C-alpha positions in Angstrom: -40.9 5.5 -19.9 -40.5 6.5 -16.4 -37.9 9.2 -15.3 -35.9 8.3 -12.0 -34.8 11.0 -10.2 -31.7 10.1 -7.8 -29.5 11.9 -5.3 -26.4 10.4 -3.6 -24.8 12.2 -0.7 -22.2 11.6 1.7 -24.3 12.8 4.7 -21.7 12.6 7.4 -23.9 11.2 10.2 -27.6 10.7 9.1 -29.1 11.5 12.6 -27.0 14.6 12.7 -28.6 16.0 9.8 -32.2 15.0 9.4 -33.3 18.6 8.9 -31.0 18.8 5.9 -32.6 15.7 4.5 -35.9 17.1 5.2 -34.9 20.3 3.2 -33.4 18.0 0.5 -36.5 16.2 -0.1 -38.5 19.2 0.1 -36.7 21.1 -2.5 -35.6 18.3 -4.9 -38.1 15.6 -4.4 -36.0 12.8 -5.4 -37.3 9.5 -6.0 -34.4 7.6 -4.5 -31.6 8.9 -2.1 -28.5 7.3 -1.6 -26.4 8.1 1.5 -22.9 7.3 2.6 -21.3 7.4 6.1 -24.5 7.3 7.9 -22.5 6.4 11.1 -25.6 4.4 12.5 -26.3 0.6 13.1 -29.0 -0.9 11.4 -31.1 -0.8 14.6 -30.8 3.0 15.2 -31.4 4.1 11.6 -34.0 6.7 11.1 -36.1 4.3 9.0 -39.5 6.1 10.3 -38.4 9.4 9.2 -38.0 8.3 5.6 -41.1 6.2 5.5 -43.1 9.2 7.0 -41.7 11.1 4.1 -42.5 8.9 1.4 -39.6 6.5 1.1 -41.0 3.1 2.6 -38.5 1.1 0.6 -35.2 1.0 2.3 -31.9 -1.0 2.0 -29.2 -0.2 4.7 -26.0 -1.3 6.0 -25.2 0.3 9.2 -22.2 0.2 11.5 -21.3 1.8 14.9 -19.9 5.3 14.6 -18.3 4.7 11.3 -18.8 4.2 7.5 -22.6 3.1 7.0 -24.5 3.2 3.5 -28.3 3.3 2.7 -30.7 3.5 -0.3 -34.3 5.2 0.6 -36.7 4.8 -2.2 -40.2 5.7 -3.2 -39.7 2.9 -5.8 -39.9 -0.7 -4.8 -36.3 -2.3 -4.3 -35.7 -5.9 -5.3 -33.0 -8.3 -4.5 -31.3 -6.3 -1.8 -27.7 -7.3 -1.0 -24.3 -6.3 0.3 -20.8 -7.1 -0.2 -18.0 -7.7 2.3 -15.3 -5.9 0.5 -11.6 -6.8 1.6 -13.3 -9.2 4.2 -13.3 -6.5 6.9 -17.0 -6.4 7.7 -17.5 -3.0 7.0 -20.6 -1.3 6.0 -19.2 0.3 2.5 -21.9 -1.1 0.0 -25.4 -1.9 -0.5 -27.2 -3.0 -3.7 -30.8 -3.1 -4.8 -32.8 -3.5 -7.9 -35.0 -0.6 -9.3 -37.6 -0.6 -12.1 -36.3 -1.0 -15.5 -33.9 -3.8 -14.7 -31.7 -1.5 -13.2 -29.4 -2.7 -10.7 -28.0 0.0 -8.3 -24.9 0.0 -6.1 -24.0 2.4 -3.5 -20.5 2.9 -2.2 -18.2 4.1 0.2 -14.8 3.7 -0.8 -11.9 3.9 2.0 -10.5 7.3 2.2 -6.9 6.2 3.0 -5.5 8.0 5.6 -3.0 10.6 5.1 0.1 9.0 4.0 0.1 7.8 0.3 2.3 4.7 1.0 1.0 1.7 1.6 4.1 0.1 3.3 3.5 2.9 6.0 -0.2 3.4 6.0 -2.7 0.6 6.5 -5.5 2.4 5.6 -4.0 3.4 2.3 -3.5 0.0 1.7 -7.0 -0.8 2.4 -8.0 1.7 -0.2 -5.9 0.2 -2.9 -7.1 -3.3 -2.0 -10.6 -2.2 -2.2 -10.2 -0.6 -5.6 -8.6 -3.8 -6.7 -11.6 -6.1 -5.6 -14.0 -3.6 -7.1 -12.0 -3.9 -10.6 -12.4 -7.6 -10.5 -16.1 -7.3 -9.7 -16.5 -4.7 -12.5 -14.9 -7.0 -14.8 -17.4 -9.8 -14.1 -20.3 -7.8 -14.6 -22.4 -8.8 -17.9 -21.6 -6.6 -20.8 -25.2 -5.5 -21.3 -26.3 -5.2 -17.8 -27.7 -2.2 -16.4 -26.1 -1.2 -13.4 -25.6 2.3 -11.8 -22.8 2.7 -9.3 -22.8 5.8 -7.0 -21.4 7.0 -3.9 -18.4 8.4 -2.3 -15.2 6.9 -4.0 -12.8 9.3 -2.3 -10.8 9.5 -5.5 -10.6 12.9 -8.0 -9.2 11.4 -11.0 -8.8 14.3 -13.1 -6.8 17.6 -13.0 -10.1 19.6 -13.1 -11.6 17.6 -10.5 -9.4 19.5 -8.0 -8.6 23.2 -7.4 -4.9 22.6 -7.8 -3.4 19.6 -9.6 0.2 20.4 -9.0 -0.5 21.1 -5.0 -2.4 18.0 -4.6 -0.3 15.3 -6.5 1.0 13.8 -3.4 -2.3 14.5 -1.2 -4.5 11.2 -0.7 -7.6 11.2 -3.2 -5.5 12.8 -6.2 -2.1 11.0 -6.1 -1.1 9.2 -9.4 -1.6 5.9 -7.9 -5.1 6.4 -7.2 -6.0 8.0 -10.3 -4.6 5.2 -12.3 -6.3 2.7 -10.0 -9.6 4.4 -10.7 -9.1 4.6 -14.6 -8.4 0.7 -14.6 -11.5 0.3 -12.5 -13.6 2.4 -15.0 -12.1 0.5 -17.9 -13.1 -2.9 -16.3 -16.9 -2.5 -17.2 -16.4 0.4 -19.5 -18.1 2.5 -16.9 -19.7 5.6 -18.1 -18.9 8.9 -16.0 -22.2 10.6 -15.9 -21.0 13.5 -14.2 -18.2 14.3 -16.5 -20.6 13.6 -19.6 -22.5 16.6 -18.5 -19.8 19.2 -17.2 -16.9 17.9 -19.9 -13.1 18.2 -18.8 -11.5 20.8 -18.2 -14.6 22.5 -16.6 -14.3 22.7 -13.0 -16.0 20.2 -11.1 -16.2 19.5 -7.4 -18.2 17.9 -4.9 -16.5 18.2 -1.5 -15.1 21.3 0.4 -13.0 20.8 3.5 -14.6 22.0 7.0 -11.1 23.7 7.4 -11.7 26.8 5.2 -13.2 29.7 7.1 -15.3 30.6 3.7 -15.5 27.4 1.8 -17.3 29.3 -1.2 -14.8 31.9 -1.3 -11.7 29.8 -1.1 -13.3 27.2 -3.5 -10.8 24.5 -2.6 -12.9 21.5 -3.9 -12.5 18.1 -5.0 -14.8 15.8 -7.0 -14.9 12.7 -4.5 -18.3 11.8 -5.4 -19.2 9.9 -8.6 -22.0 8.6 -10.8 -21.2 5.8 -13.1 -23.5 3.6 -15.4 -22.8 0.6 -17.4 -22.8 1.3 -21.2 -26.5 0.0 -21.6 -27.6 3.0 -19.6 -25.6 5.7 -21.3 -28.4 6.9 -23.4 -30.5 7.0 -20.3 -29.1 9.5 -18.3 -30.9 12.8 -18.7 -29.3 15.3 -16.6 -26.6 15.9 -13.5 -26.2 18.4 -11.2 -24.1 18.9 -8.1 -26.1 20.8 -5.6 -23.5 23.1 -4.3 -26.0 25.1 -2.1 -26.4 22.3 0.3 -22.8 22.6 1.3 -23.7 26.1 2.5 -26.6 25.1 4.6 -26.4 25.0 8.5 -24.3 22.5 9.9 -23.9 20.8 6.6 -21.7 17.8 5.5 -18.6 18.6 3.7 -20.1 16.8 0.6 -22.7 18.3 -1.4 -25.3 15.8 -2.9 -25.1 15.0 -6.5 -28.5 14.6 -8.4 -29.0 12.5 -11.7 -31.9 11.8 -13.8 -32.4 8.6 -15.6 -34.8 7.1 -17.8 -35.9 3.7 -16.9 
């Protein structure tokens, strides 16, 4: 049985943070890297950088200036595909097969803007529609399939996923409506929340800290916007999970920290 070490990270511009990716690869030696918000069209994605560092198997979906997702792998990738959620043509999803019959899905869910009202804010309406489509898709997955879903889902569903449940109830990413939508989505395939398995509630668990704080670590006003879920069939295969908080403190960092998991394939 082979162990696969996987890291998911909203990199907030792949070309601007190649030095951080170099450090991530050196320090943690992942087998698979899933990136979100790469902000690079396919023809300018730095594929050579990853090939030179041992990741020749690549699945990318790029878009100019916005969005963008990628899977970089030391292991062969099979049946690469992408889905156009909500018919907007956005690069918010890429999927590929891994050894062991695993299907890996890398998502970047819309952030939703600032106003949590679909009637007043098209971005929030788009986010809700996106979650509804994901729910229908999840319901159609085979019950015994072996899926891993990772990425920046832009929702912190539990009270202990945010620095202040009370103060963030009307803030996009932690509103009751978004949290309810996420619970419905999770139930649609009985998705297994890997991060909360290893760090159970009510323990603090964050993966994102705003750039606005002068000292992000001291303030610690974080949210868990990044997620790792698996199909029920893979529950027992998940061996470890860690939020690599130290990376949030690297020079010119992303506002997200990478999340690392290990799965037996």
